[in-house]
C-alpha positions in Angstrom: 6.4 -25.1 -24.3 5.1 -24.5 -20.4 7.2 -21.9 -18.8 8.7 -23.2 -15.4 7.0 -21.6 -11.7 8.5 -19.8 -9.0 6.7 -19.3 -6.3 7.4 -16.3 -3.6 5.9 -16.9 -0.7 5.6 -13.8 1.3 2.2 -13.5 3.0 3.2 -12.2 6.4 5.6 -9.0 5.1 3.3 -5.7 5.1 5.7 -3.0 6.9 9.5 -1.8 7.3 12.3 -3.5 6.4 10.5 -7.2 5.6 8.4 -5.3 3.0 11.2 -3.6 1.7 12.7 -7.0 1.1 10.0 -8.4 -0.3 9.6 -4.8 -3.2 12.6 -5.6 -3.9 12.8 -9.6 -4.6 9.4 -8.6 -7.2 11.2 -6.3 -8.4 13.6 -7.5 -9.9 12.2 -11.4 -10.1 9.7 -9.4 -12.3 11.8 -7.3 -14.8 14.8 -10.4 -15.3 12.9 -13.1 -15.3 9.4 -12.2 -15.7 9.1 -13.7 -19.4 10.8 -17.1 -18.4 9.0 -18.4 -15.4 5.4 -18.0 -14.2 5.5 -16.2 -11.6 3.0 -16.6 -8.1 3.6 -14.3 -5.0 1.7 -15.3 -2.1 1.4 -11.9 -0.3 -0.3 -10.1 2.6 -1.7 -7.4 -0.1 -0.4 -7.0 -3.6 -1.2 -2.9 -3.5 1.7 -3.3 -1.1 4.0 -4.5 -4.1 2.6 -4.8 -7.5 4.9 -5.4 -10.1 4.4 -6.5 -14.0 4.0 -10.3 -15.0 3.6 -11.5 -11.6 0.7 -13.5 -10.6 -1.2 -12.5 -7.1 -2.7 -14.4 -4.5 -3.6 -12.6 -1.0 -3.8 -13.7 1.8 -5.0 -11.3 4.4 -5.7 -14.0 7.3 -1.9 -14.8 8.2 -1.7 -11.9 10.3 -4.6 -13.1 13.2 -2.8 -15.1 15.0 0.4 -17.9 14.7 -2.5 -20.5 14.7 -3.5 -19.6 11.0 0.2 -18.6 10.0 1.4 -22.1 11.2 -1.9 -23.8 9.2 -0.6 -22.2 6.2 3.1 -22.6 5.8 2.4 -26.1 6.6 -1.2 -27.4 5.5 -2.3 -24.8 3.0 0.6 -24.1 0.7 1.0 -27.8 0.3 -1.6 -27.9 -1.8 -0.7 -25.3 -3.4 2.7 -26.8 -4.4 0.6 -29.3 -5.9 -1.4 -27.4 -7.9 1.8 -24.8 -9.2 4.3 -27.4 -9.4 6.8 -25.3 -9.1 10.8 -25.2 -10.1 11.4 -22.7 -7.3 9.7 -22.2 -3.8 11.3 -18.9 -2.3 10.2 -18.5 1.2 10.6 -14.8 1.9 10.0 -15.1 5.7 12.5 -17.3 7.8 9.9 -20.2 7.7 10.3 -23.6 5.5 6.9 -24.5 4.2 5.9 -28.0 3.8 5.7 -27.9 0.0 6.5 -30.1 -2.9 9.1 -28.4 -5.3 12.3 -29.2 -7.4 14.2 -26.2 -5.4 13.5 -24.5 -2.4 15.0 -21.4 -0.5 14.1 -19.4 2.6 15.4 -16.2 3.2 15.7 -15.6 6.9 15.8 -12.1 8.5 14.6 -12.5 12.6 17.3 -13.1 14.5 15.0 -14.0 17.6 16.6 -17.8 17.7 20.1 -16.3 19.1 18.7 -14.1 21.1 18.7 -14.5 25.4 15.3 -14.6 26.6 15.8 -12.7 30.1 12.6 -13.3 32.9 12.1 -8.8 32.3 11.5 -10.0 28.2 8.6 -11.8 30.2 7.6 -8.6 31.7 7.5 -5.5 29.2 6.3 -8.8 26.9 4.8 -12.4 27.3 3.9 -12.6 24.0 7.3 -11.8 22.6 9.4 -13.1 25.1 7.7 -17.1 24.2 7.6 -16.1 20.6 11.8 -16.2 21.3 11.6 -19.3 22.8 9.6 -20.9 19.8 11.3 -19.1 17.0 14.2 -21.7 17.4 12.1 -24.2 17.0 10.2 -23.3 14.2 13.2 -22.2 12.2 14.7 -25.9 12.4 11.9 -26.6 10.6 12.6 -28.1 7.2 16.2 -26.0 7.1 17.9 -29.3 5.7 15.2 -29.3 3.1 16.1 -26.0 1.4 18.8 -25.8 -1.7 19.9 -22.5 -0.2 19.5 -20.3 2.7 19.9 -17.3 2.9 20.8 -15.1 5.5 21.9 -10.9 6.1 25.6 -11.4 7.9 28.4 -13.8 7.4 27.5 -13.7 11.8 24.7 -15.6 11.1 25.9 -17.7 8.1 28.1 -19.1 11.2 25.8 -19.2 13.4 23.0 -21.2 11.3 25.4 -24.0 10.1 26.0 -24.5 13.4 22.7 -24.5 15.3 21.1 -26.5 12.8 23.9 -28.1 11.5 24.1 -27.0 7.7 26.8 -26.9 5.0 28.1 -23.3 4.8 28.2 -23.6 1.7 24.3 -24.0 1.0 24.0 -20.5 3.4 24.6 -17.4 0.8 25.4 -14.1 2.8 23.2 -11.2 1.4 23.4 -7.9 2.5 20.5 -5.4 1.8 20.3 -3.4 -1.0 21.6 0.2 0.7 21.9 3.9 -0.8 25.7 4.0 -0.8 26.3 7.5 -2.5 28.0 9.4 0.2 26.4 13.3 1.7 28.9 15.5 1.5 30.0 16.9 5.7 27.1 18.4 6.9 27.7 20.1 10.3 25.0 19.9 12.9 22.8 22.9 12.6 23.0 23.4 16.4 25.1 26.5 17.1 23.9 27.0 20.6 27.6 24.6 22.0 25.2 21.6 22.5 26.0 18.2 21.4 23.7 16.3 19.8 22.8 11.9 20.1 20.9 9.6 18.1 19.3 6.8 17.8 16.3 5.6 15.7 15.1 2.2 17.2 11.7 1.0 17.8 11.3 -0.2 21.5 12.0 -3.6 22.7 14.0 -4.9 25.2 16.5 -6.0 22.9 17.7 -2.1 21.3 19.0 -1.8 24.5 17.4 1.7 25.6 18.3 1.9 29.2 22.2 2.1 28.4 21.6 5.3 26.8 19.2 6.3 29.8 21.8 5.1 32.6 24.2 6.8 30.4 22.7 10.0 30.4 22.6 10.1 34.0 26.5 10.0 34.5 26.4 12.4 32.4 23.6 14.6 33.5 25.5 14.3 37.0 29.3 14.7 36.3 28.8 17.6 33.7 28.7 21.0 35.6 27.7 22.1 31.5 25.0 19.2 30.8 25.8 21.0 26.8 24.4 17.5 25.8 21.2 16.3 24.3 20.0 12.5 23.7 17.5 12.0 20.8 15.2 8.8 21.1 12.6 8.3 18.9 10.2 6.5 21.8 7.8 8.5 23.9 6.3 5.9 26.0 3.0 4.9 24.4 4.2 2.4 22.2 4.3 -0.3 24.8 5.6 -1.3 28.8 8.9 -1.0 27.9 8.8 2.5 26.7 6.9 3.2 28.8 9.3 2.2 31.4 11.8 3.9 29.5 10.5 7.3 29.3 8.8 7.2 33.9 13.0 5.8 35.1 14.4 8.9 33.1 11.5 11.3 32.2 14.1 13.5 35.2 17.0 13.5 32.8 15.8 16.8 30.9 18.8 16.2 28.4 17.2 12.6 27.0 14.3 13.6 24.6 11.5 11.3 24.2 10.3 12.7 20.4 8.5 9.3 19.6 8.0 7.7 16.8 9.4 9.2 13.6 8.7 9.4 9.6 12.1 8.1 7.7 12.8 12.3 6.7 12.3 12.8 10.0 14.6 10.8 11.3 16.8 12.0 8.3 16.6 15.3 9.5 17.9 14.1 13.0 20.7 12.8 11.4 21.5 16.2 9.7 21.2 17.6 12.6 22.8 15.4 15.2 26.9 15.3 15.8 27.1 11.5 17.1 24.7 8.1 16.4 24.6 6.1 19.2 23.1 2.6 18.5 23.5 0.1 21.7 20.9 -2.6 20.1 22.2 -6.3 21.4 20.6 -8.1 19.0 20.3 -7.3 15.1 20.7 -9.2 11.6 21.8 -6.0 10.0 21.3 -2.3 12.1 19.7 -0.1 9.1 20.3 3.3 10.9 23.9 2.2 11.4 24.1 2.1 7.4 21.5 5.2 6.9 24.1 7.1 9.1 26.8 5.9 7.8 26.7 8.3 4.4 26.5 11.4 6.8 30.1 11.0 7.7 29.9 11.4 11.1 31.2 9.4 14.7 29.5 6.5 15.4 29.3 4.8 19.4 28.0 1.1 18.3 27.9 -1.9 20.4 30.8 -4.0 20.0 28.4 -7.4 18.8 29.6 -9.4 15.6 26.5 -7.7 13.6 27.4 -4.0 14.4 31.2 -4.5 12.7 29.8 -7.0 9.7 27.9 -3.0 9.5 29.9 -0.5 9.7 32.7 -2.1 7.8 33.8 0.8 5.8 32.8 3.4 8.5 35.5 6.7 9.1 34.9 7.0 12.8 33.5 4.6 14.6 34.1 3.3 18.4 32.6 0.5 19.9 31.6 -0.2 23.4 30.5 -2.7 26.0 26.8 -2.5 25.3 26.5 -4.0 29.2 28.9 -0.9 30.3 26.8 2.3 31.4 30.7 3.5 32.4 32.3 2.9 29.3 29.3 5.0 27.1 28.8 7.3 29.0 33.0 8.1 28.9 33.0 8.2 25.5 29.9 10.4 25.1 31.9 12.6 27.4 35.0 12.8 25.6 32.6 14.0 22.1 31.0 16.5 24.1 34.7 17.7 25.2 35.1 17.8 21.4 37.6 15.2 21.6 37.3 12.8 18.2 40.8 11.0 18.5 39.6 7.7 19.3 37.7 6.8 16.8 38.5 5.4 13.9 37.6 3.7 10.6 36.3 0.3 10.7 37.7 -2.2 7.9 35.7 -3.7 5.6 34.5 -7.5 6.3 35.9 -10.6 3.9 32.8 -10.9 1.4 33.2 -15.6 1.4 30.9 -17.5 -1.0 28.7 -17.8 -1.6 27.8 -14.1 -1.8 25.8 -12.2 -3.3 25.3 -8.0 -3.6 22.1 -8.1 -4.9 18.4 -9.9 -6.1 19.6 -10.5 -9.1 22.4 -12.4 -8.2 20.4 -14.2 -5.3 18.2 -15.4 -8.0 21.1 -16.6 -10.4 22.5 -18.4 -6.9 19.0 -20.0 -6.8 18.4 -21.1 -10.4 22.0 -21.9 -12.0 
């Protein structure tokens, strides 16, 4: 008997967190469904995600431009779907393609439709500014034709349901797979009385580096000892936004611009730091919060919906207004002074169906 076909489309996933999503997905489907389904993966480069029981079609041209991407999603894939006649077509990169399939699903992990663009975004990166405006429209094309939409947090499910009039029962919340092994409390390695803060992030305007710079300036002007340092993973060479941050705050010697780091280097800074600062105004998850959580150290986090879900289960969190440098500076000063009394555990968030804690559970929902 001929096997039913599953197509996993991921031609635009080639690095970082999105690539991890693809690798986790194909690893699970290869292991659990490779013998009972024909599995075809449409990828940028199969060397990034080779697993047994999977047929690969490489489409590196998708990265050339958005016109290429749109061509593949809405025209080329339609022809492939007629050829393969899939039972399930799973798109792992936000867009719901124009395809024939008994069941369709899309994994949405880009929060761009919910970002309130500002004129400064146009100055720093006009392509991203236009992309932000366009992405809300792209998300909406064909989205109601999906059997399920997959997102990472409850707040995104609520936002998608409201924005695109989709029943919440058709939106799966699937939190990213995290290493939850608790690391024994590691004391910072600084022995000179300096309190170290760390913020690891790639420079985008919504990452809100400037609020840390402004808080640092407040502390620099008021703190006679200046016994603190802030590690930022930019050096100004990454893009125009990073350059503006470094140029504006380079006079504050307590800010250490260390540039982009490897995963191991980031872990070393986690171990040697007293506190994580995470002021980002937009995330589908907020990976550094999850990574730092296992160290059982304090975290100062933007008081936004995504952050409360990501920090759930953390033992010592304080939330601050991501638009108030003064409030952030006040909380940082307390930490510098050794006061941890204002930190509190972050409660777990309710898990509402449909919910999946693994790719196995996701495919159970998609195929049942």
